[in-house]
Structures are given as structure tokens and as C-alpha cells.
N, C-alpha and C positions, 0 to 999 in steps of 0.2 A: 504493500500500500504506500503510495507516494505521500510524504508529509513535508510541509514547508517549515522553515526555521526563520525566526526573526533575528536578524543580525544587528547588534548594537555597536556603536562606536565605543572607544575606551571610556568615554564619559557617560556611557549608558543611554545615550540618545539613539533612537532608531535610525538605521541607515537604509536598510532594504530588506526584502523578503527573498530568501534564497532556498534552493532545493536542499533537502537533507544531505544528499550526496556531497554537495559543495561544502556544507558545514562540517561534515566528517573529514573531508580532505584538509580544510583549514585547521581543524583540531589536530590532525595527525602531523601537520607541518608546524605545530606550535604557534599558530597565528591567532587563535582564539581560545577562550576558556568557556566552559559550559556554565551558564547562569541558572537555567531551569530546564528540567526534563518534562516530557509529556507524562501524564499520569497513566500508569498501566499500559505503556507502549514500550516495546522492546525490539531491538535489532538482534537477529539470531544468526549465528554461524553454525557450523556442524557441531561445535563443542561448547559454544559460549553464548551468552545473551548479555547485551548492554542496554542500558536505559536510552531511550530515544530523545535526543536533544530538541527542546522547543525554542530556547532562546540562547544565543551565544554572543559573546562580546569580544571585540578585537583587543589584543594585548597592547597595541600601540595606536595612538590616536591617528585617525585618517582625516585630513583636512580636505574633505570632498565638497565640491560645488555641485549642487543638484541642478538639474535642468529637466524640463518636462515638455514633451511634444504637444503642440496645439492640435487638439482633435476633439471630435464630438464627445467621446466618452470622458475625456479629461475635463472639458468644460462642465459637463454634468456633475462630475465628481467634485470639482472646485466649488460649485454652487450647492453641493449636498443634496442633489436631486430634488431641488425645490424651485418651483416657478418663481421667478424674480418679480412677477407682477401681482399674482393673486395669492401666492404662498402655498399653493397646493403641493403635496408631496405624494404623488400616486404610488401605490404599492400593489404588488401581485398578491395572490391568495396566500402565498407563503410568507408574506411580510417583507419581501425584498423590493427595492425601488423598481417601479414599472417603467423602464427606460423607453419602452415603445410609445408611451403616452407623453413623453417629453421631447422637446425640440430645441434647436439652437436658434436664437433670435439675434439678428444683426440690429443692435439698438438703434444706431443710425443706419437706415437701410441702404442696401446696395444702389437702389435707384437714385439716392441723393449723393452718391460718391462722385468725386471728381478726380480723374487720373488714379482711381483705385484707392483714394484716401478720403477720410471724413474728419470733420472737426467735432470733437467731443464738447457738448455744451457745458458740462459741469467743470471742465478744466481748461477749455480753449485749445487743447492739444490737437495736432494733426496726426492721425494714426492710420495704418492700413485698415481697409474696411473689414477684413477678416483677421482680427487680432484679439489677443486676450482682453484688451481694453474696450472692445466693441462687441463682444459676444456674451450673451447671457442665456441661462436655462429658462425656457418658457414652456408651459403646457400647450397642448395643441389649440385649445380654445382661445387662449390669450394671444398666441402667435397669429391665429387666423383673424382675430379682432383687430390687432395692431396693423397687420398687412404692411404696406410699403410706406409707413409713416413713422415719425419719431414718437417717443412716449408722450411728449407735450401735444403733438398734433392729434394723437389718438386719445388724449385726455386719460392717460394711464400713468400710474406712478411706479417707477422703478424702485424696488425695495433697497437695492444696493448697487452702486456703480460697479461695472465689471473691473477686474484688476488682474495684474500679473501675479501668479502664485508666488508666495514666499517659500523659503526652504521648509518651514513648518507645514504650510499648505500642501506642499509636494509630498511630504511624508504621509499626511492624511489621505491624499489622493491615491498614493501607492497602496496604502492599507485597504482602501475601499475595493480594490480589485482582488482581494483574497478573502477566504473564509477566516474569520478572526477567532482563534481558540482562546479559551479562558486563561491559559498559561501566559499569554502575551499581555494581558490586561494591565498589569502594574507597570509596564514599560512603555505604554503609549503616552503621547504628549498630554499634558494637562489641558483639559478643555476639548480634547479630541472627540468628535462625534462617534468615533469607533470604539471608545472605551466601554460603552454600554450597548453597542449595536453590532452583534457578532457576525452575522452571516450575510454580508453584502457582497454581491458579485457584479462585475461589469462584463459586457461582451469583450471578447479578446480582439 
């Protein structure tokens, strides 16, 4: 059975989710130490059984700069699967975000772009029409209602201006793409929506 492992930096901040095979290789090369094992999960060989690592931490600090690809799934994750106009958070019968009922809205629409760029009214900045600063999660109803208009023209209120994710946001977004086991809970960022919401998955 394939199990993922939460990799922490040396200061115990989350870095990424890695396959257990990679975690074991890092451990054998003395790059990490095991912080927590999965409860009642074991790795078996012909003659031995070892506890299955759930969380490992690097022995030396890695000064990594995170980056994240601009994509539909990542915009939905950044906005926590919530329509930025009406606040609805559609879910499936199993309680997971219903991403089929969510869309990506160009806050300043493509139809109003000039040379592929738009001016953001809340900051006066010029940005590409398809950029982190001009894309928001919207439910189908709100996106249809807004159409090719700005929020002001459609008399709709944007709950939060779109933003480029910070390193902490990127960690949350990464975690949203995995099933989150209980063993990871104490190592997630304070205020993370995933601390109490364990089984969120995005399309690959």
C-alpha cells in the first residue's frame, strides 16, 4: 500500500509531501530523522518489520524558495474552494470540495484587456489578464451572472482581492492535494484550513 510522508525542514516547518520510498532513502542516507510513525502501519521484509514513517525532518536546514504553477486547481486551492462573490463552498456527498461546480473568474474580464493586460482597480497595477492577481474562484452561478463585466459593473462584491500565494499559502495548497492523516496534524501551519479538514483531494 502506497503511503505518503510529510517532510519537515530542520525547523519543523512543512516542506512537501513525499512518497514513503523517498523518505526511507533519505533516512538511510542520514539526511532525515523520523519524527512520527503511522499508527499500526509496518514495513515488512522477509525477516523484519519496521514502523512506517509518517513525518520526517531534515537534519540540516534547507533554504528553499517555493514556487507554484498558475493553474485552475491551484487557484481553487488558494481560495479554499470558496466562491469569492457569494461565499458558497460546494461539496460532494463525501464532504470533499465539489470542484466541478467551481470556476475560475477573470475579475477584470478578458474583453476589457488591452494588449493582454488589465488595470486592477483596487491597486492601479497593470497585470496580465490571466495572472494570480486577476483570477478568483467563483461558483458557476456567480460567474454566469458576472459575465464579461467587472464586479462594480455587475454590482457584485469581491470578498477578497486575488493575490500571489505566499510560501505559507503554497504549503496549504500543496497539502490540499493529498489525503491528510491524523499523524500530520500537529505539524501543519497554525491557522491552516487543513488542520481540521483531513480528506481533501484535487484533480491531478
